[in-house]
C-alpha positions in Angstrom: -0.2 0.1 -0.4 1.7 3.4 -0.8 1.6 5.8 1.3 -1.7 8.4 1.6 1.2 11.6 1.9 4.7 10.7 0.9 5.9 14.3 2.0 5.5 13.6 6.4 7.5 10.0 5.4 10.3 12.2 3.6 10.3 15.0 6.2 10.6 12.0 9.2 13.0 10.6 7.0 15.4 14.1 6.6 15.0 14.8 10.4 15.9 10.9 10.8 19.0 12.0 9.4 19.5 15.0 10.8 19.5 13.7 14.4 22.0 11.0 13.1 23.8 13.4 11.3 24.2 15.7 15.1 24.9 12.4 17.0 28.1 11.9 14.5 28.9 15.4 14.9 28.6 15.5 18.8 30.9 12.6 19.1 33.4 14.5 16.8 33.6 17.5 18.7 33.7 15.3 22.0 36.5 13.2 20.9 38.1 16.8 19.1 37.9 18.7 22.0 40.0 15.9 24.2 42.4 16.5 21.3 42.5 19.9 21.4 43.0 20.5 25.4 45.4 17.9 25.8 47.9 19.7 22.7 46.8 23.6 23.7 46.2 23.2 27.2 42.7 23.6 29.3 43.4 27.6 29.6 43.9 28.3 25.0 41.1 26.4 24.3 38.5 27.5 27.3 39.5 31.3 25.9 39.0 30.2 21.5 35.7 28.7 22.4 34.3 31.4 25.0 35.2 33.6 22.0 33.7 31.9 19.6 30.5 31.9 21.9 28.2 33.9 19.9 26.0 32.9 16.9 27.7 33.9 14.2 31.5 32.4 15.6 29.9 28.9 17.3 29.6 27.3 13.6 33.3 27.9 12.8 34.6 27.1 15.8 32.5 23.2 16.2 33.9 22.6 13.2 37.7 23.4 13.7 36.7 21.1 16.1 35.3 18.4 14.0 37.8 18.7 11.5 41.2 20.2 12.5 41.2 18.3 15.8 39.1 15.2 15.4 39.6 14.6 11.4 43.9 15.4 11.5 45.3 15.4 14.6 43.6 12.4 16.0 44.9 10.5 12.8 47.1 7.2 13.4 50.8 7.3 11.6 52.2 10.4 12.7 52.8 11.4 16.5 51.6 14.3 18.2 55.5 16.2 18.4 55.4 15.6 14.6 52.6 16.8 13.8 53.1 19.9 16.1 56.4 19.9 13.7 54.5 20.1 10.4 51.9 23.1 12.3 54.2 25.3 13.9 55.8 25.3 9.9 53.2 26.1 8.3 51.9 29.2 11.1 55.0 30.7 10.5 55.6 30.2 7.0 51.9 31.4 7.2 52.7 34.9 9.4 49.3 33.1 11.2 51.2 34.8 14.8 48.6 34.2 17.5 48.2 31.0 16.8 51.6 30.0 16.1 51.5 30.9 20.0 49.5 29.2 20.9 50.9 25.9 19.1 54.2 26.6 20.1 52.9 25.8 23.0 51.6 23.3 22.7 54.6 21.9 20.8 56.3 21.6 23.8 53.1 19.7 25.0 53.9 17.3 23.0 57.0 16.8 23.3 58.9 18.6 21.3 62.8 20.4 22.6 63.1 24.5 22.3 66.4 23.2 20.0 64.1 21.3 17.3 61.4 24.3 17.8 64.7 26.8 17.0 65.8 24.2 14.2 62.7 24.3 12.8 62.5 27.9 12.5 66.1 28.4 11.4 64.5 26.1 8.0 61.6 28.9 8.2 64.3 31.9 7.8 65.6 29.7 4.8 63.2 29.0 3.1 59.9 31.4 4.1 62.1 34.5 4.4 64.1 36.9 6.7 61.4 39.1 7.4 59.0 35.9 8.4 61.9 33.9 9.9 62.7 36.8 12.5 58.9 37.3 13.5 58.8 33.7 14.4 61.8 34.2 16.0 60.3 35.9 18.4 56.3 35.1 18.5 58.1 31.1 18.9 60.7 33.2 22.5 57.9 34.7 24.0 55.4 31.2 23.4 58.7 29.0 25.4 59.6 31.6 28.0 55.6 31.7 29.0 55.4 28.6 28.3 58.1 27.5 31.0 56.4 30.5 33.4 53.6 28.3 33.3 55.6 24.9 33.7 57.0 26.6 36.8 54.3 27.6 38.5 52.4 24.6 38.2 55.7 22.2 39.6 55.4 25.2 42.8 51.6 24.5 43.0 52.5 20.3 43.8 55.1 20.8 45.7 53.3 22.7 48.2 
């Protein structure tokens, strides 16, 4: 017997599909936010999410968290420290100062050393030009100093 109201059937099917999509997005977001916090730290992520609370900004924060943090950072085949090395290189070459600062701290969280970051920025300077490289050095140095201060404060709290 055919459905007397085919529009209702299509509407119910579309609604179920949207619910499935939304549930999948929630899972990807939850996994992505865990990875994002692991790499960048709670304070940085909370700050970014707070900036993205407007109706206009929320979709891009959700998309970045699902796509980059779950879709890229969680893939097998490369250690987090190597992913950080790739990302800080791209950010430095692109002149993305705020992101380079945050991801430099994330690179340290992921096990890159100050020497490895410095050598990466030497390559940025050689291949990307002196102005980009010098600015990247300044940004990374500030991030490294802040990260070291934050780590010292955490250790001091643990020793109380």
